[in-house]
C-alpha positions in Angstrom: 0.0 0.0 0.0 2.8 2.4 0.9 4.6 1.6 -2.4 1.4 2.5 -4.3 1.2 5.8 -2.5 4.8 6.7 -3.3 4.3 5.8 -6.9 1.2 7.9 -7.1 3.0 10.8 -5.5 6.0 10.5 -7.9 3.7 10.3 -10.9 1.8 13.4 -9.8 4.9 15.4 -9.2 7.0 14.2 -12.2 4.2 14.1 -14.8 4.1 17.8 -15.6 7.8 18.0 -15.9 7.8 15.3 -18.6 4.8 16.9 -20.4 6.5 20.3 -21.0 7.7 20.9 -24.5 11.3 21.8 -25.0 12.0 25.4 -26.2 13.0 25.7 -29.8 16.8 25.7 -30.2 18.4 29.0 -31.3 19.7 29.1 -34.8 23.3 27.9 -35.3 26.0 30.5 -35.0 26.4 32.6 -38.1 22.7 32.1 -39.2 20.2 34.8 -38.7 16.7 33.9 -37.5 14.2 33.6 -40.3 12.0 36.7 -40.7 8.4 36.5 -41.5 7.7 35.7 -45.2 8.0 38.8 -47.4 9.9 41.0 -45.0 13.3 40.2 -46.4 12.0 41.0 -49.8 11.3 44.6 -48.9 14.6 44.9 -47.0 16.5 43.8 -50.2 15.0 46.7 -52.2 17.3 49.5 -50.7 14.4 51.6 -49.4 14.9 55.2 -48.3 14.1 56.2 -44.8 10.9 58.0 -46.0 9.8 54.8 -47.8 10.4 52.7 -44.6 8.3 55.1 -42.5 5.5 55.0 -45.1 5.6 51.2 -45.1 5.4 51.1 -41.3 2.3 53.3 -41.5 0.8 51.1 -44.2 1.3 47.9 -42.1 -0.6 49.5 -39.2 -3.3 51.0 -41.4 -3.9 47.8 -43.4 -3.2 45.2 -40.7 -6.4 43.3 -41.6 -6.6 44.1 -45.3 -3.9 42.3 -47.3 -5.1 43.5 -50.7 -5.3 47.1 -49.6 -1.8 46.7 -48.1 -0.4 45.4 -51.4 -1.9 48.3 -53.3 -0.5 50.8 -50.9 3.0 49.2 -51.0 3.0 49.4 -54.8 2.3 53.1 -54.6 5.2 53.7 -52.3 7.8 51.7 -54.4 9.5 53.0 -57.5 9.0 51.1 -60.7 12.5 49.6 -60.4 11.8 48.5 -56.8 8.4 47.0 -57.9 10.2 45.0 -60.6 12.9 43.8 -58.3 10.2 42.8 -55.7 8.5 40.7 -58.3 11.7 38.9 -59.1 12.5 38.3 -55.5 9.1 36.8 -54.8 9.2 34.7 -57.9 12.6 33.3 -56.8 11.2 32.6 -53.3 8.2 30.7 -54.8 10.5 28.6 -56.9 12.7 27.7 -53.9 9.6 26.7 -51.9 8.4 24.5 -54.7 11.8 22.8 -55.3 12.0 19.3 -53.9 13.7 19.2 -50.5 16.7 16.9 -50.2 
């Protein structure tokens, strides 16, 4: 009977410790953490400070309207930046569709 009580107590105390999930491991040294999809694309365009500020405002204003956000972003970018953004996104889609080794 005493053995059963000890086992029950140990199970009650140790159970939650085993049930906890391990925290995700930090990225290996030299690798940056992965940004949200699309953020890196905009950073690669060489935006001016004015454009960056306008994009921050657009993100806040159109937080729940992706189509409105896309239109507003297109208005902020220069034609060259829009073309480069298309190329970056096309390349990202191709990488995602490529078979994983």
